N, C-alpha and C positions, 0 to 999 in steps of 0.2 A: 487331417487337413484343418477342419473346423476349429480345432484346439490352437493350432498356430496361428491362423487368422485373429482369433480372439485375443491372443497373447500379444500379437502384432498391434492390434487395434488398442488395446489397453496400454501398451508401452508408448505408442504415438500420442494417445491422449494426455498421459501423464507428463510427456514431455512438453507438449503445447501448453498445458496449464501451468507448469513450472516456469516456462519462458514468459508467459504473460504475467504471472505474480512477480517475478523477478523484475520485469519492466515497470509494472506499477510501483514496486518497493523502491526502485532507483528513481524513478520520476518524481515520486512523492517526497523523498529525503533529499534530492537534489537542490543545491544551492551553489551559487557562485563562489569559487575559491578566492580566498584573500590572497593578493599579491602585493610584496613589497618591492618598489621600483623607484629608479631616479627619475625625477621630472624637473627640468631646468635647475639642475644643481641641489636639488632637495630630495630627501627621502619621503615618499608617500605611500600610504597603505591604501590598496584598492579592494573593494568587493564588486566583482562584476566591473563595470565601467565607472562605478562611483568612487570618489576619493572619500575614505573614512577619516583618515587622520593624516596629518602633515608633521614631519620630525624635522623642525628647522634647526634644532640643536646639534644635529649630526652633520659633521663637515666631511662631505664625500672625498674631497681632495687629499685627505690625510689617512684615509683608509687604504689598506693594501691593495694592490693592483687586482688580485682575484676577487676581492669583495666589491670593488668597483665595477667590475665585469659582471658580476652576479646581479648587481643592482641594475645595470643597464639593460640585462636580459629579462630582469624580473625573478624574484623568489617566491615560489609558491609556499604559502604559510597554511600548514595543516591544523595547527591549533595555538591556543594562546601561549602556552609555555614556550613553543618554538618561537613565537614572536617576541615574547619577553626576553629570551636568551640572545637573540640577535640584535635587538635594540640596545640591550645592556652592553653587548660585545662592541657595538659600533660607537655608543655613546660613552663608553668606558671612560 
């Protein structure tokens, strides 16, 4: 019986420690995602609520309907390569 309680206590302790460290790691590495979105007919790149860049050269009205809808909703940008590919495609 004591052995079972000891194993249970160790398991619970390890689980709690794992959860705490996971939370700390996620919190420390968290940053707002970049989002590419349409604003007043222009494509803008947001980081959180801040506008990082405006792409005036992209004409939204000539983009395919699905791209226009994606920009209206906002496209989450995961890395620079993805951003470059999308901008190159839209600016084509």
